[in-house]
C-alpha positions in Angstrom: -3.0 97.4 16.5 -5.8 96.8 18.9 -7.1 93.3 19.1 -10.7 94.3 18.1 -9.5 96.2 15.0 -7.3 93.3 14.0 -10.2 90.8 14.2 -12.4 93.2 12.2 -9.7 93.4 9.4 -9.2 89.7 9.4 -13.0 89.0 9.1 -13.2 91.4 6.2 -10.3 89.7 4.4 -11.8 86.3 4.9 -15.1 87.5 3.5 -13.3 88.7 0.4 -11.5 85.4 -0.2 -14.5 83.5 -1.8 -15.1 86.5 -4.1 -11.5 86.5 -5.2 -11.6 82.8 -5.7 -14.7 83.0 -7.8 -13.2 85.8 -9.9 -10.2 83.7 -10.6 -12.2 80.7 -11.8 -12.2 80.3 -15.6 -15.5 81.2 -17.4 -17.7 78.3 -18.5 -17.2 77.4 -22.2 -20.1 78.6 -24.3 -21.5 76.7 -27.3 -24.3 77.8 -29.7 -27.3 75.7 -30.7 -29.0 76.7 -33.9 -32.4 75.2 -34.6 -34.7 75.6 -37.6 -37.8 74.7 -35.5 -39.0 75.9 -32.1 -38.2 74.9 -28.5 -41.7 73.4 -28.0 -41.3 71.1 -31.0 -37.6 70.1 -30.7 -37.2 69.3 -27.0 -36.2 65.8 -28.0 -33.4 67.1 -30.1 -32.0 69.2 -27.3 -32.2 66.3 -24.8 -30.3 64.1 -27.2 -27.5 66.7 -27.7 -27.3 67.1 -24.0 -26.9 63.3 -23.5 -24.0 63.3 -25.9 -22.3 66.2 -24.2 -22.8 64.5 -20.8 -21.1 61.4 -22.3 -18.0 63.5 -22.6 -18.3 65.1 -19.2 -20.1 68.4 -20.1 -23.3 69.3 -18.3 -25.2 72.5 -19.0 -25.2 74.8 -16.0 -22.4 73.0 -14.3 -19.4 73.3 -16.6 -21.0 74.4 -19.9 -23.2 77.2 -21.1 -25.4 76.9 -24.2 -26.8 79.9 -26.2 -30.0 78.8 -28.0 -31.3 80.3 -31.2 -34.7 79.2 -32.7 -35.9 80.0 -36.2 -39.5 79.0 -35.4 -39.7 77.2 -38.8 -38.9 80.5 -40.6 -35.8 79.4 -42.5 -35.1 82.9 -43.7 -34.2 83.8 -40.1 -31.3 81.3 -39.9 -28.5 83.4 -41.4 -29.1 86.3 -38.9 -29.3 83.8 -36.0 -26.1 82.2 -37.1 -24.4 85.6 -37.4 -25.5 86.4 -33.9 -23.8 83.3 -32.5 -20.6 84.2 -34.3 -20.7 87.6 -32.8 -21.2 86.0 -29.4 -17.9 84.2 -30.1 -19.1 80.8 -29.0 -16.6 77.9 -28.8 -18.6 75.7 -31.2 -22.0 75.7 -32.9 -24.3 72.7 -33.0 -26.9 72.4 -35.8 -29.5 69.7 -36.5 -31.0 70.5 -39.9 -29.5 71.1 -43.3 -30.7 74.7 -43.7 -29.2 75.5 -40.3 -25.9 73.8 -41.3 -25.7 75.9 -44.5 -26.4 79.1 -42.5 -23.7 78.3 -40.0 -21.2 77.5 -42.7 -21.9 80.8 -44.4 -21.5 82.6 -41.1 -18.0 81.4 -40.0 -15.0 79.5 -41.2 -13.2 79.6 -37.9 -15.7 78.5 -35.3 -16.1 74.7 -35.1 -19.5 73.4 -36.3 -20.9 70.0 -35.3 -23.8 68.9 -37.5 -26.5 66.4 -38.1 -27.5 66.6 -41.8 -29.6 64.6 -44.2 -27.9 66.0 -47.3 -24.6 64.6 -48.6 -22.0 66.8 -46.9 -19.5 66.3 -49.7 -22.0 67.2 -52.5 -23.2 70.2 -50.6 -19.6 71.4 -50.0 -19.7 71.1 -46.2 -16.6 68.9 -46.1 -13.8 67.9 -48.4 -14.4 64.2 -47.7 -16.2 62.0 -45.1 -13.0 60.6 -43.7 -11.0 63.9 -43.7 -13.5 66.8 -43.5 -10.6 69.3 -43.7 -12.4 72.4 -42.4 -14.4 73.6 -39.4 -17.3 71.2 -39.9 -17.9 67.6 -39.0 -20.8 65.5 -37.6 -23.3 62.9 -38.6 -24.7 62.2 -42.1 -28.1 60.6 -41.8 -28.3 59.5 -45.4 -31.9 60.8 -45.7 -31.5 61.6 -49.3 -30.3 58.1 -50.2 -33.0 56.0 -48.6 -36.1 57.6 -50.0 -36.3 54.9 -52.7 -36.5 52.2 -50.0 -39.3 54.1 -48.3 -41.3 54.2 -51.5 -40.5 50.5 -52.2 -41.8 49.5 -48.7 -44.9 51.6 -49.1 -45.7 50.3 -52.5 -45.4 46.7 -51.2 -48.2 47.6 -48.8 -50.3 49.1 -51.6 -49.2 47.2 -54.8 -52.3 48.3 -56.8 -51.4 51.9 -56.4 -50.6 53.6 -59.7 -49.4 56.8 -58.1 -47.6 57.7 -54.9 -47.5 61.2 -53.4 -44.4 62.9 -52.1 -44.7 65.8 -49.6 -41.6 68.1 -49.7 -40.6 71.5 -48.4 -39.3 73.5 -51.4 -37.6 76.1 -49.1 -35.2 73.4 -48.0 -33.9 73.3 -51.5 -30.9 71.0 -51.1 -32.8 68.2 -49.5 -36.0 68.7 -51.6 -34.1 68.4 -54.9 -32.1 65.4 -53.9 -35.0 63.5 -52.4 -37.3 64.3 -55.4 -34.6 63.0 -57.9 -34.2 59.8 -56.0 -38.0 59.2 -55.7 -38.6 59.9 -59.3 -36.1 57.2 -60.3 -37.7 54.8 -57.7 -41.2 55.5 -59.0 -40.2 54.8 -62.6 -38.6 51.5 -61.5 -41.8 50.5 -59.7 -44.0 51.6 -62.6 -45.9 54.3 -60.6 -46.4 58.0 -61.0 -44.8 60.3 -58.5 -47.1 63.2 -57.4 -44.8 65.9 -55.9 -46.6 68.3 -53.5 -45.0 71.3 -52.0 -45.6 72.6 -48.5 -43.4 75.3 -46.9 -45.9 76.2 -44.1 -48.4 74.1 -42.0 -51.2 76.3 -43.5 -50.5 74.4 -46.8 -51.0 70.9 -45.4 -54.7 70.8 -46.0 -54.4 71.9 -49.7 -51.7 69.3 -50.3 -53.8 66.5 -48.9 -56.8 67.7 -50.9 -54.7 67.3 -54.0 -53.6 63.9 -53.0 -57.2 62.7 -52.6 -58.2 64.4 -55.9 -55.4 62.8 -57.8 -56.2 59.4 -56.2 -52.7 58.7 -55.0 -52.4 55.3 -53.3 -50.0 56.4 -50.6 -47.8 59.2 -49.3 -44.1 59.5 -48.6 -43.4 62.4 -46.2 -40.1 64.1 -46.9 -37.4 64.4 -44.2 -37.7 68.1 -43.2 -37.9 69.8 -39.8 -41.2 71.4 -40.9 -42.8 68.0 -41.1 -41.0 66.3 -38.1 -42.2 69.2 -36.0 -45.8 68.8 -37.1 -46.2 65.1 -36.9 -49.6 65.2 -35.1 -51.1 67.3 -37.8 -49.8 65.2 -40.7 -50.7 61.9 -39.0 -54.3 63.2 -38.4 -54.6 64.3 -42.0 -53.4 60.9 -43.3 -55.8 59.0 -41.1 -58.7 61.3 -41.9 -58.2 60.9 -45.6 -57.6 57.1 -45.3 -54.1 57.6 -46.8 -51.2 55.2 -46.1 -48.2 57.3 -45.2 -44.5 56.5 -44.8 -42.4 58.6 -42.5 -38.6 58.7 -41.9 -38.5 58.6 -38.1 -39.6 56.1 -35.5 -41.3 58.8 -33.3 -43.8 59.4 -36.2 -44.9 55.8 -36.0 -45.0 55.8 -32.2 -47.2 58.9 -32.5 -49.7 57.1 -34.7 -48.2 57.2 -38.2 -48.6 54.0 -40.2 -44.9 53.2 -41.1 -41.4 54.6 -40.8 -38.1 53.6 -42.2 -34.8 55.3 -41.3 -32.0 55.7 -38.8 -32.2 56.2 -35.1 -32.5 60.0 -35.3 -32.0 60.8 -31.7 -29.0 58.6 -31.3 -27.4 60.5 -34.2 -28.0 63.7 -32.3 -26.4 62.2 -29.2 -23.3 61.5 -31.4 -23.3 65.1 -32.5 -23.2 66.0 -28.8 -20.3 63.6 -28.3 -18.4 65.3 -31.1 -19.1 68.7 -29.7 -17.6 67.6 -26.3 -14.5 66.2 -28.1 -14.1 69.5 -29.9 -14.4 71.4 -26.6 -11.6 69.2 -25.3 -9.3 70.3 -28.1 -9.9 68.0 -31.1 -10.3 69.6 -34.5 -13.4 69.0 -36.7 -11.0 68.6 -39.7 -9.7 65.4 -38.0 -13.0 64.0 -36.9 -14.5 61.8 -39.7 -18.1 62.4 -40.7 -20.0 59.4 -39.4 -22.8 57.6 -41.2 -25.4 55.3 -39.5 -25.1 51.6 -40.1 -28.6 50.6 -38.8 -32.0 51.3 -40.3 -35.3 50.5 -38.6 -38.7 49.6 -40.2 -41.4 50.4 -37.7 -45.1 49.5 -38.3 -48.2 50.6 -36.4 -50.8 47.9 -36.7 -53.4 50.0 -34.8 -53.1 52.7 -37.5 -53.2 50.0 -40.2 -56.5 48.7 -38.8 -57.9 52.3 -38.7 -57.1 52.6 -42.4 -58.6 49.3 -43.2 -55.3 47.8 -44.3 -54.1 44.2 -44.0 -50.3 44.3 -43.4 -48.6 41.8 -45.7 -46.6 39.1 -43.8 -43.5 39.9 -45.8 -43.5 43.5 -44.4 -44.2 42.2 -40.8 -41.3 39.9 -41.2 -39.0 42.8 -42.2 -40.2 45.0 -39.4 -37.7 45.8 -36.6 -40.7 46.9 -34.4 -44.4 46.4 -34.6 -46.7 48.6 -32.5 -50.0 47.0 -31.7 
């Protein structure tokens, strides 16, 4: 073989080596992310999940791929989106709201599902027990349906003369809506106040709900824990301030954004833990062996600037209980 021809062949083989090496590399694991809201409104959720994945060594684009599906607050779209992820044969599905959890559960019994849910996962049939889930689902139980009474209690302490308290709930999120309404009705009777339940399944219904609250002279408002509301905080806060209505939210970011008060768990840290569980599942652990975790810390956050705008004097007892006061 002539020297020139040999060099040409050698160069061609060398050029092919990187292609062959790339072809032999295993494909990146792919997980699905199913969200009831929109990308624009839930960027914080995605960032928290990514932090948890990173804690276990998984970084999107480096050694992990994520397929995103957004329902854009149209809960009826969730079953089809969940089915699409199952057809994609993702390694695991991450979900952050109860309607999305139920859609994912209905779509697959074999693909692992890591969840953040406010509904009792045992009562809703997601898991057999918190310690031993037993199936393909595990994650974080935020206890949203068991702390509504405390939210009403704290709000009523601020407005003790109120004879009625309003509760804004999304009826299309039936599991959460029913559980929270039941708890608040008991809490309202205990406090000797009337509970005014108002439904809103779309932002276009917010104005009418607040008009009813004003007409019925409710002394305060408890905002239900639903993705529809957490994705529209600015609108709800503006309506509450405009109507001079003291409002209690579930998440700290609502109070930071200008809401009067919030009481609940560290929502974004819970999502980070869901990301950690997802990473552990990718490394081979089974959801059936990973206990459903529940938060142990609750935060009361008060915005004094908003209280001043509403003409309210915050009782010293509430200020003493607060974990954070925004001035």
